[in-house]
C-alpha positions as CSV (number, residue, x, y, z in Angstrom):
1,M,0.4,-63.7,22.6
2,P,3.8,-65.3,23.3
3,N,5.4,-67.1,20.3
4,W,5.2,-70.5,21.9
5,A,1.5,-70.1,22.7
6,W,0.8,-69.1,19.1
7,S,2.7,-72.1,17.7
8,L,1.0,-74.5,20.2
9,L,-2.5,-73.1,19.3
10,N,-1.8,-73.7,15.6
11,F,-0.5,-77.2,16.2
12,I,-3.6,-78.1,18.2
13,I,-5.8,-76.8,15.5
14,A,-4.0,-78.8,12.9
15,I,-4.1,-82.1,14.9
16,S,-7.8,-81.6,15.6
17,A,-8.6,-80.9,12.0
18,A,-6.6,-84.0,10.9
19,L,-8.5,-86.2,13.3
20,L,-11.9,-84.9,12.5
21,L,-11.4,-85.1,8.8
22,D,-9.5,-88.5,9.0
23,I,-6.6,-87.2,7.0
24,P,-3.9,-89.8,6.2
25,F,-0.7,-89.2,8.1
26,F,1.5,-88.8,5.0
27,I,-0.9,-86.2,3.5
28,F,-1.0,-84.4,6.9
29,L,2.8,-84.4,7.0
30,L,3.5,-83.4,3.4
31,V,0.5,-81.1,2.7
32,V,-1.3,-80.0,5.8
33,I,1.8,-79.0,7.8
34,P,3.4,-76.9,5.0
35,V,0.0,-75.2,4.3
36,L,-0.5,-74.5,8.0
37,V,3.0,-72.9,8.3
38,I,2.2,-70.6,5.4
39,V,-1.1,-69.7,6.9
40,M,0.4,-69.1,10.3
41,I,3.1,-66.8,8.8
42,F,0.4,-64.9,6.9
43,L,-1.8,-64.5,9.9
44,S,1.1,-63.6,12.2
45,I,2.5,-60.9,10.0
46,S,-1.0,-59.6,9.1
47,Y,-1.7,-59.2,12.8
48,S,1.7,-57.8,13.7
49,F,1.6,-55.2,10.9
50,R,-2.1,-54.2,11.3
51,S,-3.0,-50.6,10.7
52,S,-4.2,-50.2,14.2
53,L,-0.9,-51.2,15.8
54,K,0.4,-48.6,18.2
55,A,2.9,-48.2,21.0
56,Q,1.5,-49.1,24.4
57,K,2.6,-48.7,28.0
58,I,4.8,-51.6,29.2
59,P,2.4,-53.9,31.1
60,A,3.0,-53.9,34.9
61,I,2.5,-57.7,35.2
62,G,4.6,-60.3,33.5
63,Y,7.2,-58.0,32.1
64,K,9.5,-57.1,35.0
65,K,12.2,-59.5,33.9
66,R,12.3,-58.0,30.4
67,V,12.5,-54.5,31.8
68,K,15.2,-55.6,34.2
69,D,17.2,-57.2,31.4
70,L,17.0,-54.0,29.3
71,N,17.9,-51.7,32.2
72,K,21.1,-53.6,32.6
73,I,22.1,-52.8,29.0
74,V,21.3,-49.1,29.1
75,P,24.4,-48.1,31.3
76,L,26.7,-49.9,28.9
77,L,25.4,-47.8,26.1
78,R,25.7,-44.6,28.0
79,D,29.4,-45.2,28.0
80,H,29.2,-44.9,24.2
81,G,27.3,-41.6,24.3
82,F,23.7,-43.0,24.0
83,M,20.8,-41.6,26.0
84,M,17.4,-43.1,26.5
85,V,14.7,-41.4,24.4
86,D,11.8,-43.8,24.4
87,Y,10.4,-47.1,25.6
88,F,7.2,-48.9,24.9
89,Y,5.4,-52.2,24.4
90,M,4.1,-53.6,21.1
91,R,1.4,-56.3,20.9
92,I,2.6,-58.3,18.0
93,I,3.5,-61.9,17.5
94,P,5.6,-62.5,19.5
95,D,5.1,-59.4,21.7
96,V,8.0,-57.1,22.4
97,V,9.3,-54.5,24.7
98,V,11.3,-51.8,22.8
99,Y,14.0,-49.5,24.2
100,A,15.3,-46.7,22.0
101,L,18.5,-44.7,22.7
102,R,20.0,-41.9,20.7
103,H,23.7,-40.8,20.4
104,E,24.4,-37.5,21.9
105,S,26.3,-36.2,18.9
106,E,25.8,-38.6,16.0
107,P,22.5,-39.2,14.1
108,I,22.4,-42.8,15.4
109,Y,19.7,-44.7,17.3
110,Y,20.2,-47.9,19.2
111,C,17.1,-50.0,19.4
112,L,16.7,-53.0,21.8
113,Y,13.9,-55.5,21.2
114,H,13.1,-57.9,24.1
115,F,11.0,-60.7,22.8
116,G,11.1,-62.7,26.1
117,S,13.8,-65.2,25.1
118,R,16.1,-63.0,23.1
119,I,17.1,-59.3,22.7
120,P,17.9,-58.5,19.0
121,I,19.6,-55.1,18.4
122,D,19.3,-52.6,15.6
123,V,21.6,-49.6,15.2
124,V,19.9,-47.2,12.8
125,T,20.5,-44.0,10.9
126,R,18.0,-42.4,8.5
127,Y,18.9,-40.5,5.3
128,E,17.1,-38.4,2.8
129,N,15.0,-40.0,0.0
130,D,13.9,-42.9,2.3
131,M,17.4,-44.3,2.6
132,S,18.4,-45.9,5.8
133,L,21.3,-47.9,7.4
134,T,20.7,-50.7,9.9
135,T,23.4,-52.6,11.7
136,A,22.1,-55.7,13.3
137,D,23.5,-58.5,15.6
138,N,21.3,-61.4,14.3
139,I,21.1,-63.2,11.0
140,E,17.3,-63.2,11.2
141,A,17.4,-59.4,10.4
142,G,18.0,-60.3,6.8
143,A,15.4,-63.0,6.5
144,A,12.7,-60.7,5.1
145,P,12.5,-58.8,1.8
146,R,13.8,-55.3,2.1
147,P,13.4,-52.1,0.1
148,E,16.4,-51.3,-2.1
149,K,17.4,-48.3,-0.1
150,A,17.1,-50.0,3.3
151,F,20.8,-50.9,3.7
152,L,21.6,-53.7,6.2
153,Q,24.8,-55.1,7.6
154,I,24.9,-57.9,10.1
155,F,27.6,-58.7,12.7
156,R,26.3,-61.8,14.2
157,D,26.3,-61.9,18.1
158,A,28.6,-58.8,18.1
159,D,29.1,-56.8,21.3
160,H,28.0,-53.2,21.6
161,D,31.4,-51.8,20.7
162,T,31.5,-53.8,17.5
163,L,28.0,-52.8,16.4
164,Y,28.5,-49.1,17.1
165,I,32.0,-48.8,15.6
166,N,31.0,-50.6,12.4
167,H,27.8,-48.7,12.1
168,L,29.7,-45.4,12.4
169,R,32.2,-46.5,9.8
170,S,29.5,-47.4,7.3
171,H,27.5,-44.2,8.1
172,R,30.6,-42.1,7.3
173,F,31.1,-44.1,4.1
174,I,27.5,-43.4,3.0
175,T,27.8,-39.7,3.7
176,K,31.0,-39.6,1.7
177,Q,29.0,-40.7,-1.3
178,G,27.1,-37.4,-1.1
179,V,24.1,-38.8,0.8
180,R,22.6,-36.4,3.4
181,V,21.3,-37.4,6.8
182,H,17.6,-37.0,7.6
183,D,17.9,-36.8,11.3
184,M,15.1,-38.0,13.6
185,P,14.6,-35.7,16.5
186,P,14.0,-37.7,19.7
187,A,10.5,-36.3,20.1
188,N,9.6,-37.7,16.7
189,F,11.3,-41.1,17.1
190,R,8.1,-43.1,17.7
191,Y,6.5,-41.6,14.5
192,Y,9.4,-42.6,12.4
193,F,9.7,-46.0,14.0
194,F,6.1,-47.0,13.1
195,E,6.4,-45.3,9.7
196,S,9.4,-47.5,8.9
197,F,7.6,-50.6,10.4
198,R,4.6,-50.1,8.1
199,R,6.7,-49.2,5.0
200,Q,8.4,-52.6,5.4
201,A,5.0,-54.3,5.7
202,D,3.7,-52.6,2.6
203,F,6.8,-53.5,0.6
204,M,6.6,-57.2,1.6
205,R,2.9,-57.5,0.9
206,K,3.5,-56.4,-2.7
207,I,5.7,-59.5,-3.4
208,P,3.7,-62.4,-4.9
209,F,3.3,-65.3,-2.6
210,W,5.3,-63.4,0.1
211,P,4.6,-65.9,2.9
212,L,6.3,-68.6,0.8
213,K,9.1,-66.2,-0.1
214,L,9.7,-65.5,3.6
215,I,10.0,-69.3,4.3
216,I,12.4,-69.8,1.5
217,M,14.6,-66.8,2.6
218,T,14.6,-68.1,6.2
219,I,15.5,-71.7,5.3
220,G,18.1,-70.5,2.8
221,Q,19.6,-68.1,5.4
222,E,19.3,-65.1,3.1
223,G,20.7,-63.0,5.9
224,K,24.2,-64.3,5.2
225,K,24.6,-62.0,2.3
226,F,24.4,-59.0,4.7
227,T,27.2,-60.3,6.9
228,I,29.8,-58.0,5.2
229,P,30.1,-54.3,5.9
230,I,28.4,-51.7,3.7
231,P,31.6,-50.5,2.0
232,E,32.2,-54.1,0.8
233,Q,28.6,-54.6,-0.3
234,Y,29.0,-51.4,-2.3
235,N,32.3,-52.4,-3.9
236,E,31.0,-55.8,-4.8
237,G,27.9,-54.3,-6.5
238,Q,25.5,-55.7,-4.0
239,I,24.0,-52.3,-3.2
240,K,23.9,-48.9,-5.0
241,I,24.1,-45.6,-3.1
242,W,22.5,-42.6,-4.8
């Protein structure tokens, strides 16, 4: 279901409930709306991170523009040594078309997520002991709680050159600390992708009142603390590499 349709459905349900129950407007505004937002986040994430979630074939109808948009980006990444390794569709909220490319010589994956109205980017490297490095181009990447070893750096609205170069610099910094790469063979990418996806969900669900925590982190723009490169995060004591 598209994000706008999900939001509209929840709004209609809230208005209908308020009218049927004759709820005063100020209570509706101060109590019902916040509760509805928390419930919506809980249901959305529970659905998106369901155990039965799996990669699907990109639908033939309604997704041609997304595929066209992504196909325009692929040649630009080939100039940096990236080759397509996988593409699929995920029925989450909002739904997404995923393209994954791998560098021909470095243990780096370039992931494109087309949500319909935007295309966030993750540049990813995996290391031993469940450690990983993600370089993202959007502040929302840091809006959810993360495992301690899931390092993140954000270069907001950066171009492909900036993302790749800064990821490579931080990757080399991490390996100089004695951390070894746990490479993901292209044939196993999808397995690792969904393993990481579910690990993130399990981590978040263990946090008390996590839907409320997610709202607070989003409003407080928690992602801003990740807008400095990994070496600086390390030198400032924000992260530990071991």
